[in-house]
KOLGU-4560 file (N, C-alpha, C; in nm, 3 decimals, padded with zeros to 5 digits):
<recs>
<n_xx: -04.027 n_yy: -03.066 n_zz: 00.406 ca_xx: -04.030 ca_yy: -02.931 ca_zz: 00.394 c_xx: -04.144 c_yy: -02.894 c_zz: 00.320 mol: A seq: 1 type: MET>
<n_xx: -04.237 n_yy: -02.814 n_zz: 00.353 ca_xx: -04.347 ca_yy: -02.777 ca_zz: 00.277 c_xx: -04.339 c_yy: -02.646 c_zz: 00.181 mol: A seq: 2 type: SER>
<n_xx: -04.424 n_yy: -02.623 n_zz: 00.075 ca_xx: -04.388 ca_yy: -02.534 ca_zz: -00.030 c_xx: -04.445 c_yy: -02.404 c_zz: 00.036 mol: A seq: 3 type: LYS>
<n_xx: -04.393 n_yy: -02.292 n_zz: -00.035 ca_xx: -04.448 ca_yy: -02.167 ca_zz: 00.006 c_xx: -04.563 c_yy: -02.159 c_zz: -00.085 mol: A seq: 4 type: ASN>
<n_xx: -04.693 n_yy: -02.140 n_zz: -00.017 ca_xx: -04.821 ca_yy: -02.143 ca_zz: -00.103 c_xx: -04.836 c_yy: -02.007 c_zz: -00.197 mol: A seq: 5 type: LYS>
<n_xx: -04.769 n_yy: -01.928 n_zz: -00.127 ca_xx: -04.781 ca_yy: -01.787 ca_zz: -00.226 c_xx: -04.700 c_yy: -01.804 c_zz: -00.349 mol: A seq: 6 type: CYS>
<n_xx: -04.586 n_yy: -01.879 n_zz: -00.350 ca_xx: -04.526 ca_yy: -01.887 ca_zz: -00.473 c_xx: -04.552 c_yy: -01.992 c_zz: -00.571 mol: A seq: 7 type: LEU>
<n_xx: -04.644 n_yy: -02.090 n_zz: -00.500 ca_xx: -04.680 ca_yy: -02.224 ca_zz: -00.565 c_xx: -04.775 c_yy: -02.197 c_zz: -00.694 mol: A seq: 8 type: SER>
<n_xx: -04.859 n_yy: -02.080 n_zz: -00.679 ca_xx: -04.940 ca_yy: -02.065 ca_zz: -00.783 c_xx: -04.884 c_yy: -01.999 c_zz: -00.905 mol: A seq: 9 type: SER>
<n_xx: -04.762 n_yy: -01.974 n_zz: -00.878 ca_xx: -04.689 ca_yy: -01.894 ca_zz: -01.010 c_xx: -04.702 c_yy: -01.740 c_zz: -01.031 mol: A seq: 10 type: GLY>
<n_xx: -04.761 n_yy: -01.703 n_zz: -00.905 ca_xx: -04.782 ca_yy: -01.547 ca_zz: -00.884 c_xx: -04.729 c_yy: -01.500 c_zz: -00.778 mol: A seq: 11 type: SER>
<n_xx: -04.674 n_yy: -01.360 n_zz: -00.794 ca_xx: -04.620 ca_yy: -01.294 ca_zz: -00.663 c_xx: -04.700 c_yy: -01.153 c_zz: -00.661 mol: A seq: 12 type: LEU>
<n_xx: -04.756 n_yy: -01.115 n_zz: -00.548 ca_xx: -04.815 ca_yy: -00.994 ca_zz: -00.534 c_xx: -04.710 c_yy: -00.907 c_zz: -00.479 mol: A seq: 13 type: SER>
<n_xx: -04.698 n_yy: -00.787 n_zz: -00.570 ca_xx: -04.593 ca_yy: -00.678 ca_zz: -00.544 c_xx: -04.666 c_yy: -00.548 c_zz: -00.464 mol: A seq: 14 type: LEU>
<n_xx: -04.606 n_yy: -00.518 n_zz: -00.356 ca_xx: -04.654 ca_yy: -00.392 ca_zz: -00.279 c_xx: -04.582 c_yy: -00.321 c_zz: -00.222 mol: A seq: 15 type: GLY>
<n_xx: -04.623 n_yy: -00.202 n_zz: -00.166 ca_xx: -04.550 ca_yy: -00.071 ca_zz: -00.140 c_xx: -04.637 c_yy: -00.018 c_zz: -00.041 mol: A seq: 16 type: CYS>
<n_xx: -04.557 n_yy: 00.085 n_zz: 00.057 ca_xx: -04.598 ca_yy: 00.152 ca_zz: 00.145 c_xx: -04.646 c_yy: 00.277 c_zz: 00.085 mol: A seq: 17 type: ASN>
<n_xx: -04.787 n_yy: 00.320 n_zz: 00.105 ca_xx: -04.828 ca_yy: 00.427 ca_zz: 00.031 c_xx: -04.879 c_yy: 00.566 c_zz: 00.099 mol: A seq: 18 type: TYR>
<n_xx: -04.781 n_yy: 00.677 n_zz: 00.067 ca_xx: -04.860 ca_yy: 00.826 ca_zz: 00.108 c_xx: -04.896 c_yy: 00.878 c_zz: -00.034 mol: A seq: 19 type: TRP>
<n_xx: -04.992 n_yy: 00.955 n_zz: -00.006 ca_xx: -05.026 ca_yy: 01.030 ca_zz: -00.147 c_xx: -04.898 c_yy: 01.124 c_zz: -00.184 mol: A seq: 20 type: ALA>
<n_xx: -04.901 n_yy: 01.142 n_zz: -00.318 ca_xx: -04.790 ca_yy: 01.196 ca_zz: -00.379 c_xx: -04.822 c_yy: 01.355 c_zz: -00.365 mol: A seq: 21 type: SER>
<n_xx: -04.918 n_yy: 01.410 n_zz: -00.341 ca_xx: -04.931 ca_yy: 01.573 ca_zz: -00.348 c_xx: -04.899 c_yy: 01.613 c_zz: -00.139 mol: A seq: 22 type: HIS>
<n_xx: -04.900 n_yy: 01.522 n_zz: -00.055 ca_xx: -04.899 ca_yy: 01.572 ca_zz: 00.068 c_xx: -04.815 c_yy: 01.470 c_zz: 00.156 mol: A seq: 23 type: SER>
<n_xx: -04.794 n_yy: 01.350 n_zz: 00.114 ca_xx: -04.715 ca_yy: 01.269 ca_zz: 00.205 c_xx: -04.796 c_yy: 01.217 c_zz: 00.316 mol: A seq: 24 type: GLY>
<n_xx: -04.725 n_yy: 01.252 n_zz: 00.446 ca_xx: -04.796 ca_yy: 01.188 ca_zz: 00.577 c_xx: -04.915 c_yy: 01.309 c_zz: 00.605 mol: A seq: 25 type: THR>
<n_xx: -04.929 n_yy: 01.402 n_zz: 00.531 ca_xx: -05.048 ca_yy: 01.503 ca_zz: 00.560 c_xx: -05.171 c_yy: 01.476 c_zz: 00.478 mol: A seq: 26 type: ASN>
<n_xx: -05.159 n_yy: 01.342 n_zz: 00.402 ca_xx: -05.265 ca_yy: 01.320 ca_zz: 00.292 c_xx: -05.406 c_yy: 01.313 c_zz: 00.386 mol: A seq: 27 type: MET>
<n_xx: -05.409 n_yy: 01.250 n_zz: 00.500 ca_xx: -05.527 ca_yy: 01.271 ca_zz: 00.581 c_xx: -05.612 c_yy: 01.400 c_zz: 00.592 mol: A seq: 28 type: TRP>
<n_xx: -05.513 n_yy: 01.492 n_zz: 00.634 ca_xx: -05.557 ca_yy: 01.649 ca_zz: 00.664 c_xx: -05.583 c_yy: 01.709 c_zz: 00.537 mol: A seq: 29 type: LYS>
<n_xx: -05.526 n_yy: 01.673 n_zz: 00.428 ca_xx: -05.522 ca_yy: 01.730 ca_zz: 00.294 c_xx: -05.603 c_yy: 01.623 c_zz: 00.181 mol: A seq: 30 type: ASN>
<n_xx: -05.691 n_yy: 01.578 n_zz: 00.220 ca_xx: -05.762 ca_yy: 01.495 ca_zz: 00.134 c_xx: -05.790 c_yy: 01.506 c_zz: -00.014 mol: A seq: 31 type: TRP>
<n_xx: -05.748 n_yy: 01.472 n_zz: -00.098 ca_xx: -05.768 ca_yy: 01.506 ca_zz: -00.245 c_xx: -05.805 c_yy: 01.365 c_zz: -00.326 mol: A seq: 32 type: GLN>
<n_xx: -05.907 n_yy: 01.317 n_zz: -00.326 ca_xx: -05.941 ca_yy: 01.191 ca_zz: -00.382 c_xx: -05.895 c_yy: 01.186 c_zz: -00.538 mol: A seq: 33 type: PRO>
<n_xx: -05.905 n_yy: 01.291 n_zz: -00.620 ca_xx: -05.878 ca_yy: 01.306 ca_zz: -00.736 c_xx: -05.688 c_yy: 01.257 c_zz: -00.759 mol: A seq: 34 type: GLU>
<n_xx: -05.639 n_yy: 01.313 n_zz: -00.659 ca_xx: -05.477 ca_yy: 01.277 ca_zz: -00.681 c_xx: -05.448 c_yy: 01.137 c_zz: -00.627 mol: A seq: 35 type: VAL>
<n_xx: -05.543 n_yy: 01.083 n_zz: -00.547 ca_xx: -05.512 ca_yy: 00.958 ca_zz: -00.496 c_xx: -05.558 c_yy: 00.874 c_zz: -00.599 mol: A seq: 36 type: ILE>
<n_xx: -05.661 n_yy: 00.888 n_zz: -00.668 ca_xx: -05.704 ca_yy: 00.813 ca_zz: -00.792 c_xx: -05.592 c_yy: 00.804 c_zz: -00.883 mol: A seq: 37 type: GLN>
<n_xx: -05.513 n_yy: 00.891 n_zz: -00.921 ca_xx: -05.427 ca_yy: 00.916 ca_zz: -01.013 c_xx: -05.301 c_yy: 00.851 c_zz: -00.956 mol: A seq: 38 type: LYS>
<n_xx: -05.269 n_yy: 00.834 n_zz: -00.844 ca_xx: -05.157 ca_yy: 00.754 ca_zz: -00.774 c_xx: -05.190 c_yy: 00.626 c_zz: -00.791 mol: A seq: 39 type: ASP>
<n_xx: -05.317 n_yy: 00.562 n_zz: -00.743 ca_xx: -05.349 ca_yy: 00.437 ca_zz: -00.745 c_xx: -05.340 c_yy: 00.371 c_zz: -00.897 mol: A seq: 40 type: PHE>
<n_xx: -05.387 n_yy: 00.459 n_zz: -01.010 ca_xx: -05.361 ca_yy: 00.443 ca_zz: -01.123 c_xx: -05.218 c_yy: 00.390 c_zz: -01.168 mol: A seq: 41 type: GLU>
<n_xx: -05.151 n_yy: 00.502 n_zz: -01.131 ca_xx: -04.984 ca_yy: 00.510 ca_zz: -01.164 c_xx: -04.945 c_yy: 00.371 c_zz: -01.083 mol: A seq: 42 type: LEU>
<n_xx: -04.977 n_yy: 00.319 n_zz: -00.970 ca_xx: -04.913 ca_yy: 00.218 ca_zz: -00.887 c_xx: -04.975 c_yy: 00.088 c_zz: -00.971 mol: A seq: 43 type: LEU>
<n_xx: -05.095 n_yy: 00.087 n_zz: -01.031 ca_xx: -05.131 ca_yy: -00.048 ca_zz: -01.118 c_xx: -05.061 c_yy: -00.071 c_zz: -01.225 mol: A seq: 44 type: VAL>
<n_xx: -05.031 n_yy: 00.066 n_zz: -01.294 ca_xx: -04.951 ca_yy: 00.055 ca_zz: -01.444 c_xx: -04.790 c_yy: 00.011 c_zz: -01.418 mol: A seq: 45 type: GLU>
<n_xx: -04.776 n_yy: 00.035 n_zz: -01.291 ca_xx: -04.634 ca_yy: -00.031 ca_zz: -01.251 c_xx: -04.607 c_yy: -00.143 c_zz: -01.177 mol: A seq: 46 type: ASN>
<n_xx: -04.731 n_yy: -00.234 n_zz: -01.178 ca_xx: -04.736 ca_yy: -00.343 ca_zz: -01.125 c_xx: -04.753 c_yy: -00.375 c_zz: -00.978 mol: A seq: 47 type: GLY>
<n_xx: -04.801 n_yy: -00.274 n_zz: -00.895 ca_xx: -04.834 ca_yy: -00.271 ca_zz: -00.771 c_xx: -04.952 c_yy: -00.310 c_zz: -00.754 mol: A seq: 48 type: ILE>
<n_xx: -04.970 n_yy: -00.431 n_zz: -00.676 ca_xx: -05.111 ca_yy: -00.492 ca_zz: -00.662 c_xx: -05.158 c_yy: -00.470 c_zz: -00.498 mol: A seq: 49 type: SER>
<n_xx: -05.076 n_yy: -00.426 n_zz: -00.414 ca_xx: -05.092 ca_yy: -00.440 ca_zz: -00.271 c_xx: -05.023 c_yy: -00.311 c_zz: -00.211 mol: A seq: 50 type: VAL>
<n_xx: -05.110 n_yy: -00.233 n_zz: -00.145 ca_xx: -05.037 ca_yy: -00.130 ca_zz: -00.082 c_xx: -05.091 c_yy: -00.128 c_zz: 00.077 mol: A seq: 51 type: ILE>
<n_xx: -04.987 n_yy: -00.063 n_zz: 00.160 ca_xx: -04.999 ca_yy: -00.066 ca_zz: 00.300 c_xx: -05.022 c_yy: 00.082 c_zz: 00.322 mol: A seq: 52 type: ARG>
<n_xx: -05.134 n_yy: 00.118 n_zz: 00.402 ca_xx: -05.145 ca_yy: 00.279 ca_zz: 00.435 c_xx: -05.125 c_yy: 00.298 c_zz: 00.585 mol: A seq: 53 type: ILE>
<n_xx: -05.123 n_yy: 00.414 n_zz: 00.633 ca_xx: -05.084 ca_yy: 00.437 ca_zz: 00.767 c_xx: -05.183 c_yy: 00.537 c_zz: 00.831 mol: A seq: 54 type: PHE>
<n_xx: -05.276 n_yy: 00.507 n_zz: 00.873 ca_xx: -05.381 ca_yy: 00.594 ca_zz: 00.949 c_xx: -05.326 c_yy: 00.631 c_zz: 01.073 mol: A seq: 55 type: PRO>
<n_xx: -05.295 n_yy: 00.770 n_zz: 01.080 ca_xx: -05.205 ca_yy: 00.834 ca_zz: 01.178 c_xx: -05.288 c_yy: 00.877 c_zz: 01.304 mol: A seq: 56 type: LEU>
<n_xx: -05.276 n_yy: 00.844 n_zz: 01.408 ca_xx: -05.345 ca_yy: 00.873 ca_zz: 01.527 c_xx: -05.405 c_yy: 00.992 c_zz: 01.549 mol: A seq: 57 type: TRP>
<n_xx: -05.336 n_yy: 01.082 n_zz: 01.543 ca_xx: -05.379 ca_yy: 01.236 ca_zz: 01.565 c_xx: -05.481 c_yy: 01.280 c_zz: 01.456 mol: A seq: 58 type: PRO>
<n_xx: -05.498 n_yy: 01.213 n_zz: 01.338 ca_xx: -05.582 ca_yy: 01.231 ca_zz: 01.233 c_xx: -05.731 c_yy: 01.153 c_zz: 01.238 mol: A seq: 59 type: ASP>
<n_xx: -05.712 n_yy: 01.052 n_zz: 01.305 ca_xx: -05.829 ca_yy: 00.954 ca_zz: 01.347 c_xx: -05.893 c_yy: 00.945 c_zz: 01.478 mol: A seq: 60 type: PHE>
<n_xx: -05.813 n_yy: 00.991 n_zz: 01.574 ca_xx: -05.860 ca_yy: 01.017 ca_zz: 01.704 c_xx: -05.976 c_yy: 01.106 c_zz: 01.718 mol: A seq: 61 type: GLN>
<n_xx: -06.107 n_yy: 01.061 n_zz: 01.699 ca_xx: -06.207 ca_yy: 01.187 ca_zz: 01.705 c_xx: -06.224 c_yy: 01.239 c_zz: 01.831 mol: A seq: 62 type: PRO>
<n_xx: -06.235 n_yy: 01.376 n_zz: 01.842 ca_xx: -06.280 ca_yy: 01.445 ca_zz: 01.950 c_xx: -06.427 c_yy: 01.397 c_zz: 02.000 mol: A seq: 63 type: PRO>
<n_xx: -06.447 n_yy: 01.425 n_zz: 02.132 ca_xx: -06.580 ca_yy: 01.336 ca_zz: 02.179 c_xx: -06.741 c_yy: 01.402 c_zz: 02.088 mol: A seq: 64 type: ILE>
<n_xx: -06.725 n_yy: 01.509 n_zz: 02.027 ca_xx: -06.836 ca_yy: 01.559 ca_zz: 01.972 c_xx: -06.862 c_yy: 01.473 c_zz: 01.848 mol: A seq: 65 type: PRO>
<n_xx: -06.743 n_yy: 01.431 n_zz: 01.775 ca_xx: -06.774 ca_yy: 01.351 ca_zz: 01.640 c_xx: -06.799 c_yy: 01.219 c_zz: 01.683 mol: A seq: 66 type: LEU>
<n_xx: -06.783 n_yy: 01.172 n_zz: 01.802 ca_xx: -06.806 ca_yy: 01.039 ca_zz: 01.849 c_xx: -06.961 c_yy: 01.028 c_zz: 01.851 mol: A seq: 67 type: LEU>
<n_xx: -07.043 n_yy: 01.107 n_zz: 01.899 ca_xx: -07.150 ca_yy: 01.115 ca_zz: 01.940 c_xx: -07.238 c_yy: 01.191 c_zz: 01.818 mol: A seq: 68 type: SER>
<n_xx: -07.174 n_yy: 01.239 n_zz: 01.713 ca_xx: -07.236 ca_yy: 01.289 ca_zz: 01.609 c_xx: -07.274 c_yy: 01.213 c_zz: 01.489 mol: A seq: 69 type: GLY>
<n_xx: -07.272 n_yy: 01.267 n_zz: 01.367 ca_xx: -07.329 ca_yy: 01.198 ca_zz: 01.238 c_xx: -07.236 c_yy: 01.074 c_zz: 01.204 mol: A seq: 70 type: ALA>
<n_xx: -07.121 n_yy: 01.050 n_zz: 01.259 ca_xx: -07.032 ca_yy: 00.961 ca_zz: 01.211 c_xx: -06.950 c_yy: 01.017 c_zz: 01.101 mol: A seq: 71 type: GLY>
<n_xx: -06.889 n_yy: 01.128 n_zz: 01.122 ca_xx: -06.786 ca_yy: 01.200 ca_zz: 01.013 c_xx: -06.656 c_yy: 01.105 c_zz: 00.986 mol: A seq: 72 type: CYS>
<n_xx: -06.608 n_yy: 01.050 n_zz: 01.100 ca_xx: -06.491 ca_yy: 00.975 ca_zz: 01.097 c_xx: -06.536 c_yy: 00.826 c_zz: 01.034 mol: A seq: 73 type: ILE>
<n_xx: -06.620 n_yy: 00.785 n_zz: 01.060 ca_xx: -06.683 ca_yy: 00.644 ca_zz: 01.000 c_xx: -06.690 c_yy: 00.661 c_zz: 00.855 mol: A seq: 74 type: ARG>
<n_xx: -06.772 n_yy: 00.786 n_zz: 00.807 ca_xx: -06.794 ca_yy: 00.804 ca_zz: 00.672 c_xx: -06.678 c_yy: 00.861 c_zz: 00.570 mol: A seq: 75 type: ASP>
<n_xx: -06.577 n_yy: 00.901 n_zz: 00.631 ca_xx: -06.464 ca_yy: 00.926 ca_zz: 00.552 c_xx: -06.389 c_yy: 00.787 c_zz: 00.566 mol: A seq: 76 type: PHE>
<n_xx: -06.380 n_yy: 00.702 n_zz: 00.653 ca_xx: -06.302 ca_yy: 00.589 ca_zz: 00.623 c_xx: -06.380 c_yy: 00.505 c_zz: 00.522 mol: A seq: 77 type: ALA>
<n_xx: -06.508 n_yy: 00.488 n_zz: 00.511 ca_xx: -06.596 ca_yy: 00.434 ca_zz: 00.425 c_xx: -06.546 c_yy: 00.470 c_zz: 00.280 mol: A seq: 78 type: VAL>
<n_xx: -06.549 n_yy: 00.593 n_zz: 00.256 ca_xx: -06.523 ca_yy: 00.647 ca_zz: 00.132 c_xx: -06.374 c_yy: 00.607 c_zz: 00.094 mol: A seq: 79 type: LYS>
<n_xx: -06.285 n_yy: 00.609 n_zz: 00.188 ca_xx: -06.140 ca_yy: 00.594 ca_zz: 00.135 c_xx: -06.124 c_yy: 00.444 c_zz: 00.126 mol: A seq: 80 type: TYR>
<n_xx: -06.193 n_yy: 00.362 n_zz: 00.190 ca_xx: -06.180 ca_yy: 00.213 ca_zz: 00.146 c_xx: -06.245 c_yy: 00.202 c_zz: 00.017 mol: A seq: 81 type: ILE>
<n_xx: -06.375 n_yy: 00.269 n_zz: -00.024 ca_xx: -06.439 ca_yy: 00.247 ca_zz: -00.158 c_xx: -06.341 c_yy: 00.280 c_zz: -00.256 mol: A seq: 82 type: GLU>
<n_xx: -06.284 n_yy: 00.406 n_zz: -00.239 ca_xx: -06.200 ca_yy: 00.463 ca_zz: -00.346 c_xx: -06.089 c_yy: 00.352 c_zz: -00.374 mol: A seq: 83 type: ASP>
<n_xx: -06.012 n_yy: 00.298 n_zz: -00.263 ca_xx: -05.901 ca_yy: 00.207 ca_zz: -00.244 c_xx: -05.966 c_yy: 00.081 c_zz: -00.361 mol: A seq: 84 type: ALA>
<n_xx: -06.094 n_yy: 00.027 n_zz: -00.291 ca_xx: -06.121 ca_yy: -00.089 ca_zz: -00.372 c_xx: -06.155 c_yy: -00.095 c_zz: -00.519 mol: A seq: 85 type: THR>
<n_xx: -06.181 n_yy: 00.014 n_zz: -00.578 ca_xx: -06.215 ca_yy: 00.058 ca_zz: -00.721 c_xx: -06.090 c_yy: -00.013 c_zz: -00.804 mol: A seq: 86 type: GLU>
<n_xx: -05.981 n_yy: -00.024 n_zz: -00.744 ca_xx: -05.839 ca_yy: -00.063 ca_zz: -00.817 c_xx: -05.798 c_yy: -00.206 c_zz: -00.760 mol: A seq: 87 type: HIS>
<n_xx: -05.872 n_yy: -00.332 n_zz: -00.808 ca_xx: -05.793 ca_yy: -00.431 ca_zz: -00.747 c_xx: -05.676 c_yy: -00.483 c_zz: -00.781 mol: A seq: 88 type: PRO>
</recs>
């Protein structure tokens, strides 16, 4: 029987599903990076090292003009990932 490699190192990653505290499932429409920053700090303080986020289809399915424009959706997604990776 093989050992579980996740536990053999003596560490366990604790995670949770994440919705912003100020708006829940409306976080993508009501984006407030300062609130999300505080949420991430609180999660880290409480031992959470992994989060799962839910990009909702209606919020990220861009209309045709955005697809051919300056990349608004891409820029938003990149900024979100940059904010999230500041808290390893």
